[in-house]
N, C-alpha and C positions, 0 to 999 in steps of 0.2 A: 700723468692728474686728469681726470678729464674736468670739465667745465657746471662747476651750478653754479645756482646765483646762491645768493646769503640766507637765504630760509633753506637751506639742505647741509647736510655736512658732506663735504667734498671727499668722498673714501679716498685712503691714504693710496698712492699708486705708486713704486718707483720708477723714475726716470730711462732707467736702462737695467732693470731686475735682473735679465738671463749676465749680465757684466758681471755684477757686482753679486750673484750669486758663487760664479765662477770662482773668484777670486774669494770669495768669502769660504767653499767647502775646501778650496787649495789649503789655503792656513788652516784650514778646522783638521786635514790630514796631514800638515806636513811642517805646520810650524804652529802648534797648539798654544804655546807658549805666550806668543802672540797675539791668535785669535782671540785670546778667552779675555786678556782687559781692553781690546779693542771691543770687542763684543757687547762689552759692559759698556762700557763708554757711549758705544754706540746706543744701547737699548736706552743709557737712562738721559738720554739728548731726545733722543727721536718718543721716548715716551715720554717726557718730562710733565705734559700735565695731568697725564693719567694716574704717574706718580703722586701729581702732590694731590691729587682726590685720595688717593691711596692714603697720605696720610693724616687728611683730614677727616678718615673713616674710622682708624685704627688706632692703636698707641700701642704702652705699655701693660703688657699683660693679656694682650688679643692676641687670638688665636686663629692664623692663619693656612686656608688648604693652597696649594700652589699646581691646579692640575694640566699637567703639560708643564714639566718644570725644566726639560731640556737639561742642560748646562749648570741649571741653577742661578742667575743671574738675577729674578727674580727674587728669588728663595732665599739668598742673602741681603738684598735689600728690604725684604721685608723683615729678616731676621733683627735687622736692625732698627726695626721703629717698631716689633714686640719686646724687643729686652731679654732678659734673664727670666724674664717672670712669665714672657708669652711663650708661642711655640711656632712653629709653621711643618706644613706634613707637605712634602711635595713629592710627585707620585709622576715617573718617568717610567715608560717599557721598555723603550731603545737599552739593548744591553749595554753598545757604548758611551751613548749618551748621560745613562745613567752608572758607567764608572767614574765618568768626569764631575758626575754633580754630587759621588757620594766623596771624593776627592776633592773637593770644592767645600765640600760643608761640614766634615768629619769634627773638624776643630768648633763648631759650631753643636752648641750641647743645645739649646732651643731648637734645633732643628731634625725633624724624623725622615728620613727618604723611604723612600714604594718603590719597588720594581716593579710596577702595574699600571696597567692602562685601567682608567675611570670611565663605565660603562652603567648600563641599564640595570645588570646582575651580576653576579661575582660566579668566576669560573674562567674556562679558558677562552680563549681568544685570537684572533691571528691579525699578526703585526704586520703590513704590507710596506716593505721598504724600498726608500726613495734611494737611486743609488747614484743618485748627482747632489741630494742638501740633505743633512742632519735635523734640519728641523722642518722635515715635510713627511716622516713618517706615518700612514693612516692605518686606523684601524676599523678599516673595510675597502673592498675592492673595489678601484678604480676603473679595473676593465684595460688598462693599459702593460697589464702583461708581469708589474712584479715579483720581487720575492719574496714568496710569507711566510713568516715562522709563528711558533707557537708561542703564546704568550698566558699573563695571567692578564686577569683583570677584577675589579673591585668597584662593589654600589657602595655608593661614600655611605647609603644608609645603614649599610653592615658593620662600618667603624663609628662614624659619627652619629645614627638616629637622634640619640638621647642628651649628644654631649652637647658644651657652647661651641659655635662657630659665627667669627663676624666678620670675615669675608672671604670670596672662593674667585680667584679668577682661573680664568681659561682657555688655553689657548691650543686644539687639538684639530687642526686641522679640517673643520668638518663634521666633527662628532657629539658637537655639545649636546642636540638634543637628546639622542641616546646620554649621555652623562646625565644630566638635569633630572631626567626621568628615574634616577637613580638614585635622586637625593631629596625625593618630596618628602620625607619624611623627615628629614635633619634639616631643610629650609622652612616645616610650619613648624618646626621648634627653638626658630631662631628666627623670630620677627624682625630682627634689627639687622638683619646679614646684609651684607653688601654682595652681588656680582658683577663682578669686573670683567670680561668677555669679548674675544674678539669674535667677529662676525664675518667669515669669507664665505662671500655667498657663491661661488666657484665652489668650492668645497664640500660646503652643505649639500650644494644640486648632487654629487657624487655621492655623498653617504646616503641621496635618497631624499633630501626634505628642500626645503627651501630657506631663503633668510625672513622672509613671511611669517614661515609659519617657527623658526625660533622665537622670532618677537611674539605672537600670540602664544608659545608655550612658555615664554618668561612670564608673559600677563598675565597669565590663568595660574604662574603658582605666586601671583599675588604683588608682582615689581611692576615698577613705572619704568620703562627702559630706556635711556636719554643714549646718544650719539657722542660722544666725546671730538669735537675739534680741534684737533691742536695747531691747525695754524690760529684761529683765532681766540685759542686759550677760552672752549666754551662747552656747554652741553647743551643741545640742539636736540628739538624733534623731530623724528623723522617722517619724513612724506614724500617716499618714495611711489614715484606710478609701477604698476604693473609689467610697464615696458622697462622702466627703467631697471627697476630686476630681475628682470632678463637679461637686459645687456651685461648687470655687471654678472651673470652666470655662467656671462662665456668669457669672462678674463680676468686668468689667473691673477695677474697682479694687484687686484682690485680687494681692499678689505679695510672694513673699519671696527671700532672698537666700542663696545657699547659700558656705560655705569646703569646699576638697574637698583632703585633703592626701591622699598617699600610704599604702595600707595597711602599719601598723609590725610588727612581727612580735610 
């Protein structure tokens, strides 16, 4: 993790991401019975402050969208929080991830799963698959020659435009601006909705936008983005300079999570 002063959120960066990724991916493909509980515990620990914020924002009867659900770790945690009166809608476009998501959640009546990507419009899209990480498939061409498969995408407005939504979690490898563009009506009709979004400058740049553009779009949509500081368990303002953003855009292992609520009077 790069040095930052206390006035700035230190982006999270794994000390040895390549080794951890290799071990995690081997377990995912060869020992999934061990991978699933281990990954669940890992996410509960690393994202514990974010999950505390989630529990403060939703409760029994809430409606949550899990965009980029992967194998369903957050979907299950959201399911527990909203109870049988609430609902969780989990979106995952990769076939293997979706199969495991469906299996993990099939006994939970308050979770509905969708084998779809989320974009600015509904229709066909291409998924560029990672050969090494099940958490790094992308819905844009990063120029690295990845295998691409045809999938279907949905604009959230086509499903939830006039429906109640309380929280939207997004972790889609840099495609967040496109997804937000397809949920303007939904966000406009839900003034108290909260956004819980991963900001990955490297991925955003590969997708054709920047971290600054993501923050600007969130602000235009009426939200005040704060960055989650898991080390100090607080929310911070974002004060990166242009040169700092540019540096983060060259570092694949640097990312941070955003907590976004509407501006208060």
